[in-house]
N, CA, C and O atoms as CSV, one atom per row, in Angstrom:
chain,resi,resn,atom,element,x,y,z
A,1,MET,N,N,100.111,-258.668,28.899
A,1,MET,CA,C,100.656,-259.789,29.436
A,1,MET,C,C,99.388,-260.800,29.806
A,1,MET,O,O,98.290,-260.294,30.036
A,2,LYS,N,N,99.523,-261.907,29.846
A,2,LYS,CA,C,98.293,-262.858,30.056
A,2,LYS,C,C,98.319,-263.545,31.334
A,2,LYS,O,O,99.320,-264.105,31.782
A,3,ILE,N,N,97.183,-263.485,31.912
A,3,ILE,CA,C,96.939,-264.049,33.217
A,3,ILE,C,C,95.869,-265.212,33.280
A,3,ILE,O,O,94.739,-265.084,32.808
A,4,LYS,N,N,96.294,-266.283,33.864
A,4,LYS,CA,C,95.343,-267.517,33.805
A,4,LYS,C,C,94.332,-267.199,34.965
A,4,LYS,O,O,94.693,-266.662,36.012
A,5,ILE,N,N,92.915,-267.607,34.671
A,5,ILE,CA,C,92.102,-267.273,35.706
A,5,ILE,C,C,91.037,-268.394,35.793
A,5,ILE,O,O,90.592,-268.873,34.749
A,6,VAL,N,N,90.647,-268.793,36.904
A,6,VAL,CA,C,89.633,-269.842,37.209
A,6,VAL,C,C,88.556,-268.829,37.913
A,6,VAL,O,O,88.824,-268.035,38.815
A,7,ASN,N,N,87.258,-269.035,37.294
A,7,ASN,CA,C,86.145,-268.105,37.753
A,7,ASN,C,C,85.222,-269.182,38.444
A,7,ASN,O,O,84.693,-270.045,37.743
A,8,LYS,N,N,85.039,-269.148,39.690
A,8,LYS,CA,C,84.156,-270.008,40.226
A,8,LYS,C,C,82.945,-269.169,40.801
A,8,LYS,O,O,82.290,-269.675,41.712
A,9,SER,N,N,82.640,-268.028,40.365
A,9,SER,CA,C,81.596,-267.090,40.629
A,9,SER,C,C,80.549,-267.314,39.437
A,9,SER,O,O,80.832,-268.087,38.522
A,10,PRO,N,N,79.308,-266.607,39.469
A,10,PRO,CA,C,78.451,-266.534,38.259
A,10,PRO,C,C,78.724,-265.365,37.592
A,10,PRO,O,O,77.989,-265.106,36.639
A,11,PHE,N,N,79.614,-264.591,37.868
A,11,PHE,CA,C,79.926,-263.334,37.140
A,11,PHE,C,C,80.822,-263.594,36.076
A,11,PHE,O,O,81.475,-264.631,35.966
A,12,PRO,N,N,80.846,-262.487,35.174
A,12,PRO,CA,C,81.935,-262.591,34.063
A,12,PRO,C,C,83.139,-262.396,34.506
A,12,PRO,O,O,83.340,-261.812,35.570
A,13,ILE,N,N,84.157,-262.889,33.699
A,13,ILE,CA,C,85.441,-262.624,34.103
A,13,ILE,C,C,85.769,-261.094,33.956
A,13,ILE,O,O,85.403,-260.470,32.960
A,14,PRO,N,N,86.560,-260.442,35.109
A,14,PRO,CA,C,86.837,-259.138,35.220
A,14,PRO,C,C,87.208,-258.692,33.883
A,14,PRO,O,O,87.801,-259.464,33.129
A,15,SER,N,N,86.854,-257.307,33.471
A,15,SER,CA,C,87.423,-256.837,32.177
A,15,SER,C,C,87.635,-255.326,32.499
A,15,SER,O,O,87.138,-254.764,33.476
A,16,TYR,N,N,88.421,-254.743,31.574
A,16,TYR,CA,C,88.752,-253.275,31.509
A,16,TYR,C,C,87.247,-252.711,31.169
A,16,TYR,O,O,86.602,-253.350,30.338
A,17,LYS,N,N,86.663,-251.566,31.758
A,17,LYS,CA,C,85.284,-250.919,31.338
A,17,LYS,C,C,85.681,-249.818,30.230
A,17,LYS,O,O,84.820,-249.465,29.425
A,18,THR,N,N,86.857,-249.324,30.188
A,18,THR,CA,C,87.261,-248.318,29.286
A,18,THR,C,C,88.537,-248.584,28.775
A,18,THR,O,O,89.266,-249.358,29.395
A,19,THR,N,N,89.036,-247.893,27.410
A,19,THR,CA,C,90.282,-248.099,26.894
A,19,THR,C,C,91.381,-247.464,27.875
A,19,THR,O,O,92.490,-247.999,27.879
A,20,GLY,N,N,91.177,-246.485,28.612
A,20,GLY,CA,C,92.017,-245.917,29.640
A,20,GLY,C,C,91.915,-246.663,30.997
A,20,GLY,O,O,92.705,-246.298,31.867
A,21,SER,N,N,91.190,-247.492,31.240
A,21,SER,CA,C,91.062,-248.067,32.800
A,21,SER,C,C,92.360,-248.798,33.167
A,21,SER,O,O,92.910,-249.529,32.343
A,22,ALA,N,N,92.785,-248.629,34.237
A,22,ALA,CA,C,93.846,-249.117,34.866
A,22,ALA,C,C,93.385,-250.417,35.526
A,22,ALA,O,O,94.120,-251.403,35.474
A,23,GLY,N,N,92.348,-250.458,36.068
A,23,GLY,CA,C,91.741,-251.504,37.124
A,23,GLY,C,C,90.767,-252.248,36.359
A,23,GLY,O,O,90.234,-251.756,35.365
A,24,ILE,N,N,90.471,-253.586,36.842
A,24,ILE,CA,C,89.177,-254.354,36.670
A,24,ILE,C,C,88.455,-254.612,37.865
A,24,ILE,O,O,88.983,-254.915,38.935
A,25,ASP,N,N,87.205,-254.482,37.660
A,25,ASP,CA,C,86.243,-254.446,38.854
A,25,ASP,C,C,86.157,-256.047,39.477
A,25,ASP,O,O,86.249,-257.043,38.760
A,26,LEU,N,N,85.969,-256.076,40.909
A,26,LEU,CA,C,85.857,-257.481,41.469
A,26,LEU,C,C,84.542,-257.340,42.213
A,26,LEU,O,O,84.194,-256.492,43.034
A,27,TYR,N,N,83.850,-258.471,41.677
A,27,TYR,CA,C,82.485,-258.545,42.301
A,27,TYR,C,C,82.327,-259.580,43.638
A,27,TYR,O,O,83.031,-260.558,43.893
A,28,ALA,N,N,81.337,-259.124,44.299
A,28,ALA,CA,C,80.957,-259.914,45.524
A,28,ALA,C,C,80.419,-261.118,45.277
A,28,ALA,O,O,79.300,-261.216,44.772
A,29,ASN,N,N,81.192,-262.214,45.622
A,29,ASN,CA,C,80.559,-263.726,45.314
A,29,ASN,C,C,80.231,-264.094,46.635
A,29,ASN,O,O,81.058,-264.723,47.296
A,30,ILE,N,N,78.924,-263.727,47.201
A,30,ILE,CA,C,78.598,-264.023,48.459
A,30,ILE,C,C,77.007,-264.753,48.198
A,30,ILE,O,O,76.347,-264.588,47.172
A,31,LEU,N,N,76.655,-265.458,49.201
A,31,LEU,CA,C,75.308,-266.075,49.047
A,31,LEU,C,C,74.292,-265.064,49.606
A,31,LEU,O,O,73.250,-264.808,49.003
A,32,GLU,N,N,74.615,-264.521,50.732
A,32,GLU,CA,C,73.725,-263.606,51.491
A,32,GLU,C,C,74.204,-262.269,51.608
A,32,GLU,O,O,75.421,-262.096,51.546
A,33,PRO,N,N,73.395,-261.235,51.777
A,33,PRO,CA,C,74.017,-259.849,51.943
A,33,PRO,C,C,74.731,-259.777,53.263
A,33,PRO,O,O,74.434,-260.347,54.313
A,34,VAL,N,N,75.796,-258.911,52.989
A,34,VAL,CA,C,76.840,-258.761,54.268
A,34,VAL,C,C,76.379,-257.198,54.720
A,34,VAL,O,O,76.281,-256.263,53.926
A,35,ARG,N,N,76.150,-257.133,55.985
A,35,ARG,CA,C,75.916,-255.902,56.379
A,35,ARG,C,C,76.944,-255.392,57.219
A,35,ARG,O,O,77.193,-255.984,58.269
A,36,LEU,N,N,77.704,-254.158,56.828
A,36,LEU,CA,C,78.541,-253.391,57.521
A,36,LEU,C,C,78.117,-252.395,58.186
A,36,LEU,O,O,77.528,-251.505,57.573
A,37,LYS,N,N,78.310,-252.293,59.596
A,37,LYS,CA,C,78.086,-251.244,60.360
A,37,LYS,C,C,79.160,-250.304,60.379
A,37,LYS,O,O,80.212,-250.730,59.903
A,38,PRO,N,N,79.161,-249.270,60.759
A,38,PRO,CA,C,80.367,-248.424,61.047
A,38,PRO,C,C,81.490,-248.943,61.784
A,38,PRO,O,O,81.417,-249.290,62.963
A,39,LEU,N,N,82.535,-248.993,61.075
A,39,LEU,CA,C,83.954,-249.706,61.478
A,39,LEU,C,C,83.870,-250.981,61.531
A,39,LEU,O,O,84.769,-251.584,62.117
A,40,ASP,N,N,82.869,-251.651,60.987
A,40,ASP,CA,C,82.940,-253.180,60.782
A,40,ASP,C,C,83.836,-253.404,59.576
A,40,ASP,O,O,84.085,-252.508,58.769
A,41,ARG,N,N,84.330,-254.696,59.488
A,41,ARG,CA,C,85.281,-254.923,58.533
A,41,ARG,C,C,84.596,-256.762,58.079
A,41,ARG,O,O,83.972,-257.463,58.876
A,42,ALA,N,N,84.873,-257.070,56.957
A,42,ALA,CA,C,84.579,-258.204,56.639
A,42,ALA,C,C,85.360,-258.715,55.315
A,42,ALA,O,O,85.657,-257.888,54.452
A,43,LEU,N,N,85.666,-259.982,55.171
A,43,LEU,CA,C,86.493,-260.717,54.215
A,43,LEU,C,C,85.267,-260.967,52.961
A,43,LEU,O,O,84.300,-261.681,53.225
A,44,ILE,N,N,85.384,-260.409,51.788
A,44,ILE,CA,C,84.321,-260.670,50.988
A,44,ILE,C,C,85.029,-261.460,49.742
A,44,ILE,O,O,85.961,-260.934,49.135
A,45,PRO,N,N,84.561,-262.672,49.420
A,45,PRO,CA,C,85.348,-263.498,48.605
A,45,PRO,C,C,84.731,-263.068,47.034
A,45,PRO,O,O,83.589,-262.630,46.889
A,46,THR,N,N,85.505,-263.234,46.125
A,46,THR,CA,C,85.283,-262.994,44.595
A,46,THR,C,C,85.092,-264.260,43.751
A,46,THR,O,O,84.604,-264.214,42.622
A,47,GLY,N,N,85.482,-265.354,44.324
A,47,GLY,CA,C,85.151,-266.405,43.532
A,47,GLY,C,C,86.301,-266.688,42.372
A,47,GLY,O,O,86.198,-267.622,41.576
A,48,LEU,N,N,87.325,-265.830,42.382
A,48,LEU,CA,C,88.242,-265.890,41.450
A,48,LEU,C,C,89.732,-266.291,42.068
A,48,LEU,O,O,90.222,-266.016,43.163
A,49,TYR,N,N,90.212,-266.974,41.055
A,49,TYR,CA,C,91.693,-267.628,41.506
A,49,TYR,C,C,92.655,-267.257,40.179
A,49,TYR,O,O,92.125,-267.414,39.079
A,50,ILE,N,N,93.893,-266.825,40.219
A,50,ILE,CA,C,94.653,-266.433,39.373
A,50,ILE,C,C,95.989,-266.904,39.315
A,50,ILE,O,O,96.488,-267.155,40.412
A,51,SER,N,N,96.732,-267.096,38.258
A,51,SER,CA,C,98.117,-267.118,38.218
A,51,SER,C,C,98.705,-266.216,37.186
A,51,SER,O,O,98.202,-266.097,36.069
A,52,MET,N,N,99.844,-265.544,37.599
A,52,MET,CA,C,100.351,-264.411,36.789
A,52,MET,C,C,101.933,-264.616,36.956
A,52,MET,O,O,102.348,-265.260,37.919
A,53,PRO,N,N,102.661,-264.162,36.178
A,53,PRO,CA,C,104.244,-264.344,36.001
A,53,PRO,C,C,104.813,-263.631,37.069
A,53,PRO,O,O,104.416,-262.555,37.517
A,54,GLU,N,N,105.849,-264.359,37.480
A,54,GLU,CA,C,106.851,-264.087,38.664
A,54,GLU,C,C,107.167,-262.604,38.206
A,54,GLU,O,O,107.365,-262.473,36.998
A,55,GLY,N,N,107.244,-261.441,39.013
A,55,GLY,CA,C,107.746,-260.182,38.859
A,55,GLY,C,C,106.624,-259.375,38.823
A,55,GLY,O,O,106.800,-258.163,38.698
A,56,TYR,N,N,105.311,-259.895,38.923
A,56,TYR,CA,C,104.092,-259.005,38.911
A,56,TYR,C,C,103.178,-259.342,40.167
A,56,TYR,O,O,103.204,-260.439,40.725
A,57,GLU,N,N,102.438,-258.375,40.520
A,57,GLU,CA,C,101.658,-258.568,41.631
A,57,GLU,C,C,100.265,-257.826,41.121
A,57,GLU,O,O,100.217,-256.870,40.348
A,58,GLY,N,N,99.148,-258.498,41.740
A,58,GLY,CA,C,97.749,-257.820,41.591
A,58,GLY,C,C,97.614,-257.083,42.810
A,58,GLY,O,O,98.028,-257.561,43.866
A,59,GLN,N,N,97.053,-255.928,42.750
A,59,GLN,CA,C,96.641,-254.952,43.860
A,59,GLN,C,C,95.318,-254.779,43.970
A,59,GLN,O,O,94.788,-254.224,43.007
A,60,SER,N,N,94.605,-255.104,44.897
A,60,SER,CA,C,93.280,-254.681,45.182
A,60,SER,C,C,93.007,-253.414,45.717
A,60,SER,O,O,93.517,-253.130,46.801
A,61,ARG,N,N,92.289,-252.606,45.144
A,61,ARG,CA,C,92.105,-251.211,45.746
A,61,ARG,C,C,90.581,-250.947,45.780
A,61,ARG,O,O,89.678,-251.577,45.231
A,62,SER,N,N,90.526,-249.734,46.653
A,62,SER,CA,C,89.039,-249.366,46.748
A,62,SER,C,C,88.412,-248.670,45.696
A,62,SER,O,O,89.087,-247.853,45.070
A,63,ARG,N,N,87.185,-248.866,45.386
A,63,ARG,CA,C,86.388,-248.207,44.222
A,63,ARG,C,C,86.242,-246.819,44.694
A,63,ARG,O,O,85.676,-246.693,45.780
A,64,SER,N,N,86.582,-245.911,44.182
A,64,SER,CA,C,86.482,-244.450,44.521
A,64,SER,C,C,84.979,-244.015,44.813
A,64,SER,O,O,84.753,-243.310,45.797
A,65,GLY,N,N,84.070,-244.377,44.072
A,65,GLY,CA,C,82.458,-244.069,44.247
A,65,GLY,C,C,82.204,-244.654,45.670
A,65,GLY,O,O,81.736,-243.940,46.557
A,66,LEU,N,N,82.504,-245.894,45.864
A,66,LEU,CA,C,81.993,-246.672,47.387
A,66,LEU,C,C,82.863,-245.665,48.423
A,66,LEU,O,O,82.279,-245.253,49.425
A,67,ALA,N,N,84.167,-245.299,48.194
A,67,ALA,CA,C,84.672,-244.662,49.269
A,67,ALA,C,C,84.232,-243.199,49.449
A,67,ALA,O,O,84.225,-242.760,50.600
A,68,LEU,N,N,83.907,-242.494,48.555
A,68,LEU,CA,C,83.536,-241.114,48.697
A,68,LEU,C,C,81.995,-241.234,48.954
A,68,LEU,O,O,81.705,-240.456,49.862
A,69,LYS,N,N,81.061,-241.813,48.566
A,69,LYS,CA,C,79.629,-241.844,48.851
A,69,LYS,C,C,79.293,-242.619,50.166
A,69,LYS,O,O,78.402,-242.243,50.927
A,70,HIS,N,N,80.073,-243.735,50.384
A,70,HIS,CA,C,79.686,-244.517,51.549
A,70,HIS,C,C,80.650,-244.902,52.504
A,70,HIS,O,O,80.304,-245.593,53.462
A,71,GLY,N,N,82.061,-244.463,52.325
A,71,GLY,CA,C,82.969,-244.916,53.276
A,71,GLY,C,C,83.599,-246.105,53.277
A,71,GLY,O,O,84.413,-246.442,54.137
A,72,ILE,N,N,83.173,-246.933,52.109
A,72,ILE,CA,C,83.655,-248.431,52.043
A,72,ILE,C,C,85.085,-248.374,51.395
A,72,ILE,O,O,85.380,-247.831,50.330
A,73,CYS,N,N,85.853,-249.000,52.199
A,73,CYS,CA,C,87.336,-248.992,51.693
A,73,CYS,C,C,87.776,-250.207,51.967
A,73,CYS,O,O,87.077,-250.943,52.664
A,74,LEU,N,N,89.060,-250.656,51.452
A,74,LEU,CA,C,90.001,-251.617,52.056
A,74,LEU,C,C,90.363,-251.400,53.090
A,74,LEU,O,O,90.750,-250.255,53.326
A,75,ALA,N,N,90.388,-252.384,54.113
A,75,ALA,CA,C,90.949,-252.316,55.454
A,75,ALA,C,C,92.389,-252.361,55.463
A,75,ALA,O,O,93.129,-251.948,56.356
A,76,ASN,N,N,92.696,-252.888,54.407
A,76,ASN,CA,C,94.677,-252.867,54.671
A,76,ASN,C,C,95.084,-251.876,53.536
A,76,ASN,O,O,96.251,-251.925,53.148
A,77,GLY,N,N,94.235,-250.992,52.978
A,77,GLY,CA,C,94.522,-249.839,51.916
A,77,GLY,C,C,94.675,-250.449,50.843
A,77,GLY,O,O,93.774,-250.289,50.020
A,78,ILE,N,N,95.717,-251.254,50.502
A,78,ILE,CA,C,95.899,-251.947,49.233
A,78,ILE,C,C,96.347,-253.279,49.590
A,78,ILE,O,O,97.282,-253.479,50.366
A,79,GLY,N,N,95.531,-254.384,48.898
A,79,GLY,CA,C,95.750,-255.861,48.996
A,79,GLY,C,C,96.703,-256.287,47.892
A,79,GLY,O,O,96.610,-255.906,46.725
A,80,THR,N,N,97.601,-257.087,48.354
A,80,THR,CA,C,98.685,-257.422,47.453
A,80,THR,C,C,98.368,-259.034,47.169
A,80,THR,O,O,98.315,-259.905,48.037
A,81,ILE,N,N,98.203,-259.184,45.972
A,81,ILE,CA,C,98.172,-260.733,45.504
A,81,ILE,C,C,99.542,-260.984,44.779
A,81,ILE,O,O,99.896,-260.501,43.703
A,82,ASP,N,N,100.316,-261.939,45.686
A,82,ASP,CA,C,101.404,-262.452,45.232
A,82,ASP,C,C,101.484,-263.400,43.796
A,82,ASP,O,O,100.546,-264.173,43.602
A,83,SER,N,N,102.341,-263.356,43.024
A,83,SER,CA,C,102.406,-264.193,41.778
A,83,SER,C,C,102.246,-265.502,42.163
A,83,SER,O,O,101.762,-266.262,41.324
A,84,ASP,N,N,102.621,-266.053,43.531
A,84,ASP,CA,C,102.931,-267.432,43.668
A,84,ASP,C,C,101.590,-267.956,44.581
A,84,ASP,O,O,101.482,-269.122,44.962
A,85,TYR,N,N,100.652,-266.962,44.845
A,85,TYR,CA,C,99.378,-267.352,45.464
A,85,TYR,C,C,98.409,-267.886,44.737
A,85,TYR,O,O,98.115,-267.348,43.669
A,86,ARG,N,N,97.758,-269.001,45.160
A,86,ARG,CA,C,96.690,-269.830,44.137
A,86,ARG,C,C,95.484,-269.880,44.834
A,86,ARG,O,O,94.649,-270.627,44.324
A,87,GLY,N,N,95.168,-269.329,45.801
A,87,GLY,CA,C,93.865,-269.357,46.746
A,87,GLY,C,C,92.910,-268.384,45.963
A,87,GLY,O,O,93.207,-267.719,44.971
A,88,GLU,N,N,91.627,-268.442,46.652
A,88,GLU,CA,C,90.484,-267.413,46.129
A,88,GLU,C,C,90.916,-265.934,46.515
A,88,GLU,O,O,91.272,-265.719,47.673
A,89,ILE,N,N,90.895,-264.913,45.587
A,89,ILE,CA,C,90.992,-263.611,45.866
A,89,ILE,C,C,89.881,-262.964,46.779
A,89,ILE,O,O,88.727,-262.823,46.372
A,90,GLY,N,N,90.280,-262.593,47.994
A,90,GLY,CA,C,89.141,-261.941,48.708
A,90,GLY,C,C,89.619,-260.455,48.853
A,90,GLY,O,O,90.742,-260.030,48.579
A,91,VAL,N,N,88.492,-259.709,49.363
A,91,VAL,CA,C,88.641,-258.435,49.533
A,91,VAL,C,C,88.385,-257.992,51.218
A,91,VAL,O,O,87.342,-258.325,51.780
A,92,ILE,N,N,89.193,-257.405,51.754
A,92,ILE,CA,C,88.794,-256.994,53.262
A,92,ILE,C,C,88.089,-255.639,53.116
A,92,ILE,O,O,88.826,-254.696,52.829
A,93,LEU,N,N,87.120,-255.456,53.228
A,93,LEU,CA,C,86.261,-254.310,53.066
A,93,LEU,C,C,85.908,-253.623,54.683
A,93,LEU,O,O,85.450,-254.334,55.578
A,94,ILE,N,N,86.165,-252.336,54.851
A,94,ILE,CA,C,85.822,-251.783,56.146
A,94,ILE,C,C,84.827,-250.610,55.779
A,94,ILE,O,O,84.936,-249.980,54.726
A,95,ASN,N,N,83.749,-250.337,56.820
A,95,ASN,CA,C,82.833,-249.321,56.449
A,95,ASN,C,C,83.506,-248.126,57.533
A,95,ASN,O,O,83.558,-248.267,58.755
A,96,LEU,N,N,83.923,-247.113,56.884
A,96,LEU,CA,C,84.527,-245.822,57.575
A,96,LEU,C,C,83.387,-244.899,57.442
A,96,LEU,O,O,83.563,-243.742,57.826
A,97,GLY,N,N,82.105,-245.278,56.895
A,97,GLY,CA,C,81.027,-244.165,56.759
A,97,GLY,C,C,80.359,-244.012,58.173
A,97,GLY,O,O,80.949,-244.465,59.154
A,98,GLU,N,N,79.249,-243.441,58.293
A,98,GLU,CA,C,78.547,-243.067,59.422
A,98,GLU,C,C,77.234,-244.148,59.665
A,98,GLU,O,O,76.680,-244.474,60.715
A,99,LYS,N,N,76.979,-244.556,58.274
A,99,LYS,CA,C,75.740,-245.311,58.337
A,99,LYS,C,C,76.093,-246.824,57.928
A,99,LYS,O,O,77.061,-247.082,57.212
A,100,GLU,N,N,75.131,-247.908,58.498
A,100,GLU,CA,C,75.281,-249.282,57.872
A,100,GLU,C,C,75.251,-249.200,56.442
A,100,GLU,O,O,74.598,-248.343,55.846
A,101,TYR,N,N,76.094,-250.264,55.763
A,101,TYR,CA,C,76.125,-250.513,54.360
A,101,TYR,C,C,76.035,-251.934,54.043
A,101,TYR,O,O,76.662,-252.816,54.630
A,102,THR,N,N,75.116,-252.124,52.959
A,102,THR,CA,C,74.865,-253.583,52.781
A,102,THR,C,C,75.531,-253.956,51.476
A,102,THR,O,O,75.323,-253.270,50.475
A,103,ILE,N,N,76.296,-254.977,51.444
A,103,ILE,CA,C,76.907,-255.710,50.345
A,103,ILE,C,C,76.127,-256.703,49.775
A,103,ILE,O,O,75.673,-257.604,50.480
A,104,ASN,N,N,75.906,-256.645,48.530
A,104,ASN,CA,C,74.906,-257.737,47.977
A,104,ASN,C,C,75.554,-258.540,47.020
A,104,ASN,O,O,76.491,-257.989,46.442
A,105,LYS,N,N,75.303,-259.672,46.712
A,105,LYS,CA,C,75.755,-260.755,45.667
A,105,LYS,C,C,75.851,-259.752,44.493
A,105,LYS,O,O,74.970,-258.954,44.172
A,106,GLY,N,N,77.196,-259.935,43.835
A,106,GLY,CA,C,77.213,-259.194,42.299
A,106,GLY,C,C,77.640,-257.707,42.445
A,106,GLY,O,O,77.948,-257.034,41.462
A,107,ASP,N,N,77.645,-257.229,43.703
A,107,ASP,CA,C,78.178,-255.732,43.833
A,107,ASP,C,C,79.451,-255.725,43.441
A,107,ASP,O,O,80.200,-256.686,43.618
A,108,ARG,N,N,79.853,-254.445,42.778
A,108,ARG,CA,C,81.368,-254.459,42.442
A,108,ARG,C,C,81.983,-253.788,43.620
A,108,ARG,O,O,81.586,-252.655,43.894
A,109,ILE,N,N,82.932,-254.364,44.372
A,109,ILE,CA,C,83.401,-254.001,45.685
A,109,ILE,C,C,84.596,-253.602,45.536
A,109,ILE,O,O,84.988,-252.936,46.494
A,110,ALA,N,N,85.525,-253.778,44.503
A,110,ALA,CA,C,87.093,-253.154,44.617
A,110,ALA,C,C,87.462,-253.174,43.135
A,110,ALA,O,O,86.641,-253.498,42.277
A,111,GLN,N,N,88.511,-252.879,42.903
A,111,GLN,CA,C,89.175,-252.882,41.604
A,111,GLN,C,C,90.634,-253.644,41.801
A,111,GLN,O,O,91.234,-253.653,42.875
A,112,MET,N,N,91.037,-254.190,40.764
A,112,MET,CA,C,92.437,-254.942,40.787
A,112,MET,C,C,93.178,-253.987,39.625
A,112,MET,O,O,92.629,-253.559,38.610
A,113,VAL,N,N,94.533,-253.768,40.026
A,113,VAL,CA,C,95.574,-253.349,39.099
A,113,VAL,C,C,96.779,-254.399,39.070
A,113,VAL,O,O,97.123,-254.976,40.101
A,114,PHE,N,N,97.358,-254.605,37.930
A,114,PHE,CA,C,98.444,-255.652,37.775
A,114,PHE,C,C,99.735,-254.551,37.735
A,114,PHE,O,O,99.723,-253.554,37.012
A,115,ILE,N,N,100.748,-254.877,38.559
A,115,ILE,CA,C,101.891,-253.990,38.731
A,115,ILE,C,C,103.213,-254.933,38.653
A,115,ILE,O,O,103.383,-255.984,39.270
A,116,LYS,N,N,104.104,-254.305,37.751
A,116,LYS,CA,C,105.319,-255.017,37.765
A,116,LYS,C,C,106.322,-254.555,38.791
A,116,LYS,O,O,106.436,-253.340,38.956
A,117,TYR,N,N,107.083,-255.404,39.518
A,117,TYR,CA,C,107.664,-254.882,40.621
A,117,TYR,C,C,109.382,-255.540,40.453
A,117,TYR,O,O,109.770,-256.489,39.770
A,118,GLU,N,N,110.014,-254.790,41.191
A,118,GLU,CA,C,111.335,-255.398,41.200
A,118,GLU,C,C,111.922,-256.050,42.491
A,118,GLU,O,O,111.573,-255.536,43.554
A,119,LYS,N,N,112.633,-256.948,42.526
A,119,LYS,CA,C,113.089,-257.492,43.695
A,119,LYS,C,C,114.519,-256.902,44.371
A,119,LYS,O,O,115.458,-256.709,43.600
A,120,VAL,N,N,114.670,-256.646,45.651
A,120,VAL,CA,C,115.927,-255.918,45.713
A,120,VAL,C,C,116.747,-256.999,46.871
A,120,VAL,O,O,116.331,-257.982,47.485
A,121,LYS,N,N,118.095,-256.310,46.842
A,121,LYS,CA,C,119.132,-257.155,47.597
A,121,LYS,C,C,119.623,-255.983,48.478
A,121,LYS,O,O,120.104,-254.924,48.075
A,122,PHE,N,N,119.396,-256.396,49.852
A,122,PHE,CA,C,119.926,-255.201,50.701
A,122,PHE,C,C,121.403,-255.398,50.846
A,122,PHE,O,O,121.952,-256.500,50.849
A,123,ILE,N,N,122.029,-254.190,50.973
A,123,ILE,CA,C,123.508,-254.029,51.286
A,123,ILE,C,C,123.632,-253.434,52.704
A,123,ILE,O,O,123.294,-252.261,52.865
A,124,GLU,N,N,124.033,-254.065,53.605
A,124,GLU,CA,C,124.124,-253.487,54.850
A,124,GLU,C,C,125.423,-252.533,55.129
A,124,GLU,O,O,126.580,-252.866,54.873
A,125,VAL,N,N,125.064,-251.421,55.638
A,125,VAL,CA,C,125.972,-250.195,55.683
A,125,VAL,C,C,125.894,-249.557,57.172
A,125,VAL,O,O,124.957,-249.726,57.953
A,126,ASP,N,N,127.034,-248.809,57.407
A,126,ASP,CA,C,126.830,-248.164,58.632
A,126,ASP,C,C,126.222,-246.935,58.699
A,126,ASP,O,O,125.668,-246.507,59.712
A,127,THR,N,N,126.320,-246.263,57.492
A,127,THR,CA,C,125.634,-244.812,57.305
A,127,THR,C,C,125.275,-244.734,55.855
A,127,THR,O,O,125.840,-245.340,54.945
A,128,LEU,N,N,124.133,-243.802,55.743
A,128,LEU,CA,C,123.645,-243.476,54.329
A,128,LEU,C,C,124.163,-242.164,53.723
A,128,LEU,O,O,124.596,-241.287,54.471
A,129,ASP,N,N,124.135,-242.021,52.560
A,129,ASP,CA,C,124.631,-241.036,51.935
A,129,ASP,C,C,123.738,-239.613,52.416
A,129,ASP,O,O,122.589,-239.753,52.836
A,130,ASN,N,N,124.257,-238.489,52.332
A,130,ASN,CA,C,123.503,-237.309,52.724
A,130,ASN,C,C,122.646,-236.826,51.568
A,130,ASN,O,O,123.029,-237.102,50.431
A,131,THR,N,N,121.541,-236.143,51.736
A,131,THR,CA,C,120.589,-235.577,50.897
A,131,THR,C,C,120.102,-234.307,51.409
A,131,THR,O,O,120.142,-234.171,52.632
A,132,GLU,N,N,119.617,-233.283,50.656
A,132,GLU,CA,C,119.173,-231.953,51.142
A,132,GLU,C,C,118.071,-232.108,52.107
A,132,GLU,O,O,117.829,-231.292,52.997
A,133,ARG,N,N,117.283,-233.415,51.844
A,133,ARG,CA,C,116.062,-233.435,52.866
A,133,ARG,C,C,116.574,-234.108,54.103
A,133,ARG,O,O,115.952,-233.863,55.137
A,134,GLY,N,N,117.581,-234.898,54.170
A,134,GLY,CA,C,118.113,-235.745,55.161
A,134,GLY,C,C,117.093,-236.427,55.909
A,134,GLY,O,O,116.485,-237.243,55.216
A,135,THR,N,N,116.747,-236.358,56.999
A,135,THR,CA,C,115.834,-237.221,58.006
A,135,THR,C,C,114.633,-236.448,58.047
A,135,THR,O,O,113.779,-236.931,58.791
A,136,GLY,N,N,114.315,-235.385,57.461
A,136,GLY,CA,C,112.899,-234.602,57.594
A,136,GLY,C,C,111.720,-235.491,56.926
A,136,GLY,O,O,111.717,-236.079,55.845
A,137,GLY,N,N,111.029,-235.425,57.614
A,137,GLY,CA,C,109.625,-236.247,57.337
A,137,GLY,C,C,108.446,-235.807,58.112
A,137,GLY,O,O,108.566,-234.971,59.007
A,138,PHE,N,N,107.238,-236.372,57.781
A,138,PHE,CA,C,105.978,-236.205,58.350
A,138,PHE,C,C,105.678,-234.727,58.323
A,138,PHE,O,O,105.462,-234.165,59.396
A,139,GLY,N,N,105.647,-234.100,57.283
A,139,GLY,CA,C,105.301,-232.532,57.335
A,139,GLY,C,C,106.161,-231.492,57.478
A,139,GLY,O,O,105.718,-230.364,57.700
A,140,HIS,N,N,107.488,-231.732,57.370
A,140,HIS,CA,C,108.774,-231.138,57.736
A,140,HIS,C,C,108.814,-229.967,56.584
A,140,HIS,O,O,109.572,-229.031,56.838
A,141,THR,N,N,108.238,-229.920,55.606
A,141,THR,CA,C,108.069,-228.837,54.437
A,141,THR,C,C,106.887,-228.003,54.734
A,141,THR,O,O,106.601,-227.053,54.006
A,142,GLY,N,N,106.263,-228.283,55.665
A,142,GLY,CA,C,104.996,-227.215,55.878
A,142,GLY,C,C,103.592,-227.860,55.184
A,142,GLY,O,O,103.574,-228.951,54.614
A,143,TYR,N,N,102.617,-227.123,55.316
A,143,TYR,CA,C,101.262,-227.669,55.102
A,143,TYR,C,C,100.654,-226.726,54.019
A,143,TYR,O,O,99.557,-227.015,53.543
A,144,LYS,N,N,101.255,-225.723,53.651
A,144,LYS,CA,C,100.820,-224.635,52.858
A,144,LYS,C,C,101.907,-224.156,51.924
A,144,LYS,O,O,101.694,-223.213,51.162
């Protein structure tokens, strides 16, 4: 799949680091360092603008190393970039760690994965079909 990209940052166009990589790294395109105290969050710009085919989305995700070592995650879990969005890609970071963390210009702050999706049409009904699971949820099968 080909994605059109406008790069208004001084950093290279994102690329896959290995042949098996699913995601590309996003860089912090900021002028000054951003300090995140525990539970603080901030929108970090990337300087990237993209155009992708309809039926695809870009998903921004936490970088596992930042999450494990420092508690730096995406505040919204996974960020969705819709195929018709043409604004700058931003990443909402939150510090779930115990110490202040500083984001510097050029830091790799998140990764993006491109996903194909299907649109659905809802069919309104009065009841749903039965399954073995039924309405069981939220740990109904136990924890061990």
